[in-house]
N, C-alpha and C positions, 0 to 999 in steps of 0.2 A: 503493498500500499504505500502511497505517495500522497499523503494527506492534501485533499483539495485538487489532485490535480490527476491521478488515477488508482487503482485496484485491479487486482487481477483473481479469478476463480479458477481453481486446478483441481482438475479433478485426481484423485488418491487410488480411486476404484469403482469400477462401473461397469456399464457395458460395451464403452468406447475403447478402443485401444489407446487413445490419450484425448484429453479434451482440455484446453487451456483459452479461457473468456478474460479478453483485456477491456476494461472500460476507461475511456480518455475521457476527462472533462476539460472545455475550454470555454474562457469569460469572453464573451460578445457585447456590445453596444446593450443590447437590449435583453438580457439572460446568460444562459448557460447551455453552450451546445454538448451532446454525449457523444463519443464514438465507441462504437462498439468492433471489438475483433477477434472473431472466434476459429481456432484452429482443433481439429478434433480429426479422429481415425476409426471407421468401420472396420470391426473384426471380422473374420473369415475371408482373408484373402482376397482372391479375384471377385468372390460373390458380394463382398462387403465393399470392394470399390465400386462394382457394378452401382449397389442398392445407394451407395453414398452418392455416386452421381446421377445418377436417374430420380431419386427421391429426397434422401437427406438432406442435401444441401438446400433446399429448396424450401423444405418444412423447418429448418431450423431458421432462416429468413425469415418465413413468416413469424415464427416463433417468438423472435427477439422485435420485429417490429412491433407485434400485436403486446407484448410486454413492454416497450418503450412509448406505445400511445397509452398505456395504463400507467403509467410512471408519470409522463408529462399532465395527464386530466388530473391526478393526485396533488402533484406538483404547483398547476397555476390553480387549485381552486382550494376549498377549506378540508377537502378531504384529507390531506395529511396529516392532520389534527388527529385522526380517528387512530390512528398507526401509532403515533407517538404518543399519546396520552398513556 
C-alpha cells in the first residue's frame, strides 16, 4: 500500500494460477481518478488459456466496471456513511 496513491490485492490461494489487482489513484481538478490493473492466469494449461481468452477476460472487465460504478455511486452520495458507521 502506498497511502493515498495505490494499493494491491494479490491472491495467495485460489482457483487462478495467479491474480494481482493494482488500484492507482490520481487527483484531478474535480476529484479523483482510479485506475485498475489486473493480472491473472487460468489453470488447466491450453484449455485454461482458451477459456481465459474467450470468456474470462471479458467477464472480469465487466465485473470491475460494475464494481467501480457502485464505488462511484457510494462515494458521490451519502451512501458511504452507511458503510463507515
